[in-house]
C-alpha positions, 0 to 999 in steps of 0.5 A: 179186720178193722180195714174190712170193718171199717169198709163195710161200714163205710158201705152201710152208710152210703146204702142207707143214705142212697136208699133214703133219698131213692124213698124222698125222691119217690115220694115227692114225684108221687105227690106231683103225679097226685096233683096232676090227675085229671078226668076224674071225679072231685075227692079221688086224692084223698083216695088214691093216697090212701091206697098208696099207703095202704099197698105199702105194708103189703109191699113190705112184707109179702116178699119177705114171708119167705125170706124169714121163712127160709131162716125158721124152717127152710123145709115148709116154705110153701106153708106161710106162701099157701095161707097168703092165698088161702085166707083169699079164697074166701075173704074175697069174695066175702068182702064184695058180698057184705061190703055190698049188702051193708052198701059200705066198702071203707067199713071192710077196709077198715076191719082188714087194717085192724085185723092186719095189725093184729096179726103182724104182732105175732111175728115181732114178738118172738119169730117160728112158724107159727108167727109168720102164718099169722102173719101171713094170713094178715096180708093176705086180707089185706090183699083181698082188699085190692078188688074193694079198692077197685071197685070203689074207685071206679064206682064213685070217680071213674063209673063207667070207664074201665081201662081209665080205672085200670090204668090209675090204679097200677099206680098206687102198688108201683108207688108202693114198691119204691116207697118199701123197696129201699126201707127192705133193702135197709132192713135186709142189709141190717140182718145179714150183717147181724146174723148172731142176734137171737131176734130176727132183725128181719122183724122190723119191717113188720113193726113198720107195717104197722105204721104204714096201716095205722096211717092208713087208718087214719086216712080212711076218716077222711076218705069220701064215699057215696053210699048210693053208688055202691052196686049200682046197675049202669047201662054200659054194663054186660048182664050176665044172666045166660047160659052163654055169658055164664060159659064166657065169665068161667072161661075168663076166670080160668084165664085169671087164675092161670095168669095169676099162678103163673105170676106167682110162681115167677115173682114176688115172695118165689122171686126173691127167695130165687134171687137169694140162691142163685146169689148162694149157689153161683156167686156166694162172695158176693158182698150182702149189700150187694145181695139185698139191694138186689132182692129188694127191688126185684120186685120193684123192678117187676112193678115199674115194667108191670106199669109201662106194660098197663100203660102200653096197651090202654094208650096204645094195643088196645087202641090200634089192634083187637083185644086177642092180638093184644094179649097175644102180645103179653103172652110171646113176651111172656114166652121168651121171659120163661124160656130163658129163664129156663135155663139161666143161673145168673142171679143178674140176668134173673134180676134184668129179665124181671122187667120182661116178666112185669111188662108182659103181666102188666099187659094180660093181667089188665085186659083180663080185669077190664074184661072183669069190671065191664060184668055185672050181675043182676041181683047186685048181691055179688060182683063179678069182681068179687067171685074173680078176685077169689079165683085169683087167690086159688091160683096165688095158693095153688103156685104159692104151695106147688112152686116152693114144695117141687123145688124143696122136694126135687132139691136138684138143679133140673128141678126148676128148669123143669118147673119154668119149662112146665109154666112156659107150657102154661103160658102157651095154653093161656094163649089158647084159652083167651082166644076161646074167651075172644070169641065166645065175647064176638058171639055174645056181647059184640054190641057191649064190650066195645065199652071196653075200651073207653 
């Protein structure tokens, strides 16, 4: 028994050292990357850093909402997950309208940080379904600011260069993932080794989240914003003011909805929960260290491959092929991924396949996002991004509710297979929907949408 305890202690120390080294390396590489960025206006570095630090609490907590709920009451895992998406349906368009009306996007970010800090406090004190829902709403408010950050970056630093905006803004979530994964791994490992504690050690993650949000609040003071640029109409943007163009935008939103629905059905909290369940089902004797690391780094593997997908889209696909072919490449990769995981029960295979999942999502999500960034409403009361982000939240909410609910309701081995095959059908439908968007694009906006590749 003493030998076993000693070996476990040595393993814990090794994991702590490895995770701390990873944390330091990621921040060093991040700083180097920030210093090397070019082709953007002055002042972007502080803004870029604020976005990285802002993302860290989201990456820390979003995927662990399901894990902590499983330990509280696994029958209603879907409830706090659904709340994350539900709040975004209202907050995303409201934040866009309010920031445009006030001509001040920074004040909205301040509000999101304050709301996040307040919502994290209850779950630190006591861990139950109510406090988990409250923190999930807070994380959802934070995630709703992604569109505000992207609009702000485009307006202030990369005006009329949609793919440059998309490419640069793909880096902060990845950097935040690498920074948060070691923290998640350490806390998860300690929690698995101390199940007897009445206070759930996972609550430490929300304490750390508050610290990073407080740092974000301070950094935002040093982020400059030219309020005259907010909501400004640019001649290269495509106005949505006719029936056909409204149909085009509605179809684009539907494509975004389906992409988000599939993504949140097979990644994030659900991926973390799935890999945990696969270990319980097929490899229950695997050490807590291994399980903690794979659970923590599956999101990082997804984000890293998502970045590769984004870069591949920006530097190769969109320059060599038309948008329909570029989108089809992502669809083919996603079809392969969904088909394989439908019949897989190995947690290591599932972890490895998350790279295909992220790569496909990086292509599909960012291609549609670049479309949206080229659009505008002439009245300037709200941007297409605000509406689009609200529609994405519907996709997040519906998938976060439906998938865990169905798996819990069916409770058999065929449930996951059936759900994954249904998602496969949704991916194929995506190809057909985007084809209609592409042909509407050619019919209505043939001259204007050439700007999307700039």
